[in-house]
C-alpha positions as CSV (number, residue, x, y, z in Angstrom):
1,X,-61.3,34.2,100.0
2,X,-63.8,32.2,97.9
3,X,-65.2,33.4,94.5
4,X,-68.7,34.3,94.1
5,X,-70.8,31.7,92.7
6,X,-70.7,31.3,88.7
7,X,-67.3,33.1,88.7
8,X,-65.5,31.8,85.4
9,X,-62.1,30.8,86.2
10,X,-59.2,32.1,84.3
11,X,-57.9,30.1,81.3
12,X,-54.7,27.9,81.9
13,X,-53.7,29.3,78.4
14,X,-54.4,32.9,79.4
15,X,-51.6,35.5,79.1
16,X,-51.5,35.5,83.1
17,X,-51.4,32.1,83.3
18,X,-48.5,31.7,80.8
19,X,-46.6,34.3,82.5
20,X,-47.2,32.4,85.9
21,X,-46.0,29.0,84.3
22,X,-42.7,30.6,83.2
23,X,-42.0,32.4,86.3
24,X,-42.7,29.5,88.6
25,X,-40.6,27.5,86.3
26,X,-43.1,25.0,85.5
27,X,-42.8,25.6,81.7
28,X,-39.4,26.9,80.3
29,X,-40.1,26.6,76.5
30,X,-43.1,27.1,74.0
31,X,-43.4,23.2,73.7
32,X,-44.0,23.2,77.7
33,X,-46.5,25.9,77.7
34,X,-48.4,24.1,74.8
35,X,-48.4,20.9,76.7
36,X,-49.3,22.4,80.0
37,X,-51.9,24.6,78.8
38,X,-53.4,22.2,76.7
39,X,-53.2,24.1,73.4
40,X,-51.6,23.7,70.0
41,X,-47.9,24.7,69.3
42,X,-49.3,27.6,67.2
43,X,-51.6,28.9,69.9
44,X,-48.9,28.8,72.5
45,X,-46.5,30.5,69.9
46,X,-48.8,33.3,69.3
47,X,-49.3,34.0,73.1
48,X,-45.8,33.8,73.8
49,X,-44.9,36.2,70.7
50,X,-47.5,38.9,72.3
51,X,-45.9,38.4,75.7
52,X,-42.4,39.1,74.4
53,X,-43.6,42.0,72.3
54,X,-45.1,43.5,75.2
55,X,-41.9,42.9,77.4
56,X,-43.0,40.4,80.0
57,X,-41.1,37.5,78.5
58,X,-37.8,37.1,76.8
59,X,-35.9,34.3,75.1
60,X,-32.9,33.1,77.2
61,X,-31.0,31.1,74.8
62,X,-31.3,27.3,73.7
63,X,-32.1,24.6,75.9
64,X,-31.2,20.9,76.2
65,X,-32.7,18.9,73.2
66,X,-34.9,16.0,74.1
67,X,-34.2,14.3,70.9
68,X,-35.3,16.9,68.4
69,X,-34.3,20.6,67.6
70,X,-33.2,22.4,70.8
71,X,-36.1,24.4,72.5
72,X,-35.8,28.3,72.9
73,X,-35.9,29.0,76.7
74,X,-38.1,31.5,78.1
75,X,-37.8,33.7,81.3
76,X,-39.8,36.4,82.6
77,X,-38.1,40.1,81.5
78,X,-37.2,41.6,84.8
79,X,-37.5,45.1,83.0
80,X,-41.1,44.9,82.3
81,X,-42.1,46.3,85.6
82,X,-42.0,46.1,89.5
83,X,-44.2,45.5,92.5
84,X,-43.9,47.2,95.5
85,X,-44.4,45.3,98.6
86,X,-45.0,47.2,102.0
87,X,-45.0,45.8,105.4
88,X,-46.7,48.5,107.9
89,X,-46.2,47.9,111.5
90,X,-47.3,50.0,114.4
91,X,-44.2,52.3,114.3
92,X,-42.5,51.4,111.0
93,X,-43.0,50.9,107.3
94,X,-40.7,48.8,105.3
95,X,-40.7,49.0,101.5
96,X,-39.7,46.6,99.2
97,X,-39.4,46.8,95.2
98,X,-39.2,43.5,93.3
99,X,-39.0,42.9,89.4
100,X,-41.4,40.6,87.8
101,X,-39.1,37.7,88.2
102,X,-39.3,38.1,92.4
103,X,-36.1,39.8,92.9
104,X,-35.6,42.3,95.3
105,X,-34.2,45.4,93.5
106,X,-34.9,48.0,96.3
107,X,-35.6,48.5,100.0
108,X,-36.4,51.2,102.4
109,X,-37.3,51.1,106.2
110,X,-38.9,54.3,107.6
111,X,-40.5,55.1,110.9
112,X,-44.1,56.2,111.0
113,X,-47.2,55.7,113.5
114,X,-50.0,53.8,112.2
115,X,-52.1,55.7,114.9
116,X,-51.8,58.8,112.1
117,X,-54.9,56.9,110.4
118,X,-55.6,55.5,106.9
119,X,-55.9,58.8,105.1
120,X,-52.7,60.2,106.2
121,X,-50.8,57.0,106.1
122,X,-51.8,55.7,102.7
123,X,-51.1,58.9,100.9
124,X,-47.9,59.0,102.5
125,X,-47.0,55.2,101.7
126,X,-48.0,55.6,98.1
127,X,-45.9,58.8,97.8
128,X,-42.9,57.1,99.0
129,X,-43.2,54.0,97.1
130,X,-43.6,56.2,94.0
131,X,-40.0,57.6,94.9
132,X,-38.6,54.3,95.3
133,X,-40.1,53.0,92.3
134,X,-38.5,56.2,90.2
135,X,-35.2,56.5,91.8
136,X,-33.4,55.4,88.5
137,X,-33.7,57.0,85.4
138,X,-34.3,53.7,83.5
139,X,-37.0,52.5,86.3
140,X,-39.6,50.3,84.9
141,X,-43.2,50.8,85.5
142,X,-44.7,50.2,88.9
143,X,-47.4,47.3,88.0
144,X,-49.0,46.5,91.5
145,X,-48.6,46.9,95.3
146,X,-49.1,44.5,98.0
147,X,-49.5,45.8,101.5
148,X,-49.4,44.0,104.9
149,X,-51.2,45.7,107.6
150,X,-51.0,45.1,111.3
151,X,-54.0,43.1,113.1
152,X,-56.2,44.3,115.9
């Protein structure tokens, strides 16, 4: 999908871009983020500190030294939330719940009929997804939902 004309592109140093770099393994330390995002070490540090404070990133121990001080490694905090994935077929619904590192944490498969229509199906889907997301007492927040629908 193309962006409308004159739509500003997200900054490579935005919190979302930093989170994507860490999740993808492109950047594993503060120095990596500063280098790849094209920002100063102090700016990278401030943005990372905020992502750590909010629970999206966590420090994961010391990395290998490249001649200086050992870098503090960063990783996505799996406890910072979950994303629901849903595959709706003609006669089934497959639910998956993924932590923000991309690991599958729960799944459920149910029979249903897509012919029941969007009003009926979407309400039912949201209820099942919420049940799956809150099944454990320590369940993290549901941060988003992705839905695959059958074609014509």
